[in-house]
C-alpha positions in Angstrom: -13.5 14.5 -4.3 -14.7 12.2 -1.5 -13.8 9.0 -2.9 -10.1 10.5 -4.4 -9.7 11.9 -0.5 -10.2 8.5 1.0 -8.1 7.0 -1.8 -5.3 9.1 -0.6 -5.9 8.4 3.0 -5.7 4.6 1.8 -2.3 4.8 -0.7 -0.9 7.6 2.3 -1.1 4.6 5.7 0.9 2.3 3.6 3.4 4.1 1.4 4.5 6.3 4.3 3.2 9.8 3.3 2.3 11.3 6.0 0.2 14.5 6.3 1.1 16.4 9.1 4.8 16.2 10.4 4.4 15.5 14.1 6.3 12.7 16.5 5.7 9.1 16.5 5.3 7.1 19.3 2.7 8.6 22.0 -0.2 5.3 22.8 -3.2 6.9 24.1 -7.4 6.3 24.0 -8.9 5.4 20.3 -12.2 7.1 18.8 -14.2 5.2 16.8 -15.9 7.4 13.9 -19.0 8.4 14.7 -19.6 11.5 12.9 -21.5 11.1 9.5 -19.6 14.0 8.1 -16.3 13.1 9.4 -14.5 12.8 6.0 -15.8 16.1 4.8 -14.1 17.8 7.6 -10.4 15.9 7.0 -11.1 16.6 3.3 -11.2 20.4 4.2 -7.9 20.3 6.0 -6.3 18.4 3.3 -7.5 20.6 0.4 -4.1 22.4 0.4 -2.0 19.2 -0.2 -1.5 18.8 -3.7 -1.9 15.7 -4.5 -1.1 14.6 -7.7 2.7 16.3 -6.7 2.7 14.2 -3.7 1.4 11.0 -5.9 3.7 11.8 -8.3 7.2 12.3 -6.3 6.0 9.0 -4.8 5.9 7.3 -8.1 9.1 8.4 -9.2 11.2 7.6 -6.2 9.8 4.2 -6.6 11.1 4.3 -10.2 14.7 5.6 -9.5 15.1 3.2 -6.4 16.9 0.7 -8.8 17.9 -2.0 -6.4 16.0 -3.6 -2.9 17.2 -6.3 -1.4 14.8 -8.2 1.7 15.1 -11.5 2.4 12.2 -13.0 1.8 11.2 -16.5 1.5 9.9 -18.4 -1.3 6.4 -19.2 -1.4 6.3 -23.0 -1.1 2.2 -23.9 -0.5 -0.6 -21.4 -1.8 -1.9 -19.9 1.9 -4.4 -16.6 2.2 -4.8 -14.5 5.1 -6.6 -10.9 5.7 -5.5 -8.2 7.6 -7.0 -5.2 8.9 -6.2 -2.3 7.2 -7.8 0.1 10.7 -5.8 2.9 10.6 -5.2 5.5 14.1 -3.8 8.8 13.3 -0.5 9.2 15.3 -0.7 13.3 14.9 -3.6 16.0 15.4 -5.9 16.9 12.6 -6.4 20.6 13.2 -8.4 23.4 11.1 -6.6 26.1 10.3 -7.6 27.9 13.0 -5.7 25.2 15.0 -8.8 23.8 16.3 -8.6 19.7 16.6 -11.2 18.0 14.4 -9.9 14.6 14.8 -7.0 13.8 17.8 -4.2 11.6 18.3 -5.2 7.9 18.8 -8.7 8.6 16.3 -9.0 5.2 14.1 -11.1 4.5 11.2 -11.1 2.1 8.3 -10.8 3.2 4.9 -11.5 0.1 3.2 -15.2 1.1 5.2 -15.5 4.1 3.2 -14.0 2.5 -0.8 -12.2 -0.2 -2.2 -8.5 0.1 -2.9 -8.8 -0.2 -7.3 -5.3 -2.0 -7.5 -3.9 -5.5 -7.0 -0.7 -5.4 -5.5 2.1 -8.7 -6.8 5.0 -8.7 -3.9 7.7 -10.7 -6.2 11.5 -11.6 -5.3 13.1 -9.7 -9.0 16.0 -11.6 -8.6 14.3 -15.0 -8.7 14.1 -16.2 -12.5 11.5 -18.6 -11.5 9.1 -16.0 -10.2 9.4 -13.4 -13.1 9.3 -16.8 -15.8 6.6 -17.8 -14.0 4.9 -14.1 -14.2 5.9 -14.4 -17.8 4.3 -18.0 -18.6 0.7 -16.7 -16.7 0.5 -13.6 -18.6 0.2 -11.3 -15.4 3.2 -9.1 -16.4 0.3 -8.5 -19.5 -2.6 -7.9 -16.4 -2.8 -3.5 -16.4 -5.2 -4.1 -12.9 -1.4 -4.9 -10.8 1.0 -3.3 -9.6 4.9 -5.2 -9.1 6.2 -4.4 -6.5 9.9 -5.8 -6.3 11.5 -7.6 -2.5 14.6 -8.0 -3.6 16.6 -7.7 -7.1 17.4 -5.1 -9.8 14.3 -2.8 -10.2 15.4 -1.3 -13.6 16.1 -4.4 -14.9 12.9 -6.2 -13.8 11.4 -3.4 -15.6 12.7 -3.6 -19.2 12.1 -8.1 -18.7 8.6 -7.5 -18.0 7.9 -4.3 -19.8 5.8 -2.9 -16.8 6.8 -0.3 -14.2 8.2 -2.5 -10.9 8.2 -0.3 -7.3 11.1 -1.0 -5.5 9.7 -2.3 -2.6 10.0 -0.7 1.7 9.9 -1.9 4.7 6.9 -0.5 5.7 4.6 -2.3 3.1 6.2 -5.4 4.1 5.1 -4.6 7.8 1.9 -3.2 6.5 1.1 -6.2 4.8 2.4 -8.7 6.6 4.7 -9.6 4.2 6.1 -13.2 5.2 7.1 -15.0 1.1 6.5 -14.0 -2.1 5.4 -14.1 -4.7 2.4 -12.5 -2.7 -0.7 -10.8 -4.2 -2.4 -8.0 -2.4 -6.2 -6.7 -3.2 -9.0 -5.2 -1.1 -12.1 -7.1 -0.1 -14.7 -6.2 2.3 -13.4 -4.6 5.3 -9.8 -6.6 4.7 -6.9 -6.8 2.5 -6.3 -10.1 1.2 -3.4 -11.5 1.6 -2.3 -14.8 -1.6 1.2 -16.3 -1.4 1.7 -18.6 -4.4 4.2 -20.4 -5.2 5.7 -20.1 -8.1 4.6 -23.6 -10.3 1.9 -24.2 -12.9 -1.1 -21.4 -13.7 -2.5 -19.3 -10.6 -6.3 -20.1 -10.1 
């Protein structure tokens, strides 16, 4: 259960869902994790949330977003960099009596506690070259990869790849610092690794 909560917390950090509604914009002190059972209390706070329903809603929203149009350059060289996913709470987490458990500004890195179990592939669905590259290298046959279109018709890409394709949003681009596509994103130790790969030839 703890790993599930951590996974959902990590996902929520990157896909725009929030645990609690409050105005965001203030900055203040940050608080490193010091309690060994920190996530146990967070779990207690979140246990009334129907995570499966939220996850299904997110997936359905992504699937029904049929067209996206972000202008992202095509990768010209094989380039790898790291993104620190350390997250700062933009709101207070309180218990059922309103007592603050973790204040706004509290910081934690979800990857200190678990690995993100997917590899994301950001690509341009409008690019014949990129889609052909995906199919030629049989990337669309890999079940560990989630496909995220930054531009193009998502439904058409799904039909061509015979895989679920998600429409990108600005938050994902910002969080993973996507500057060129195709880009693979996966977790390694305490970081997300972003690898830009030119759509030519095979992949290592």
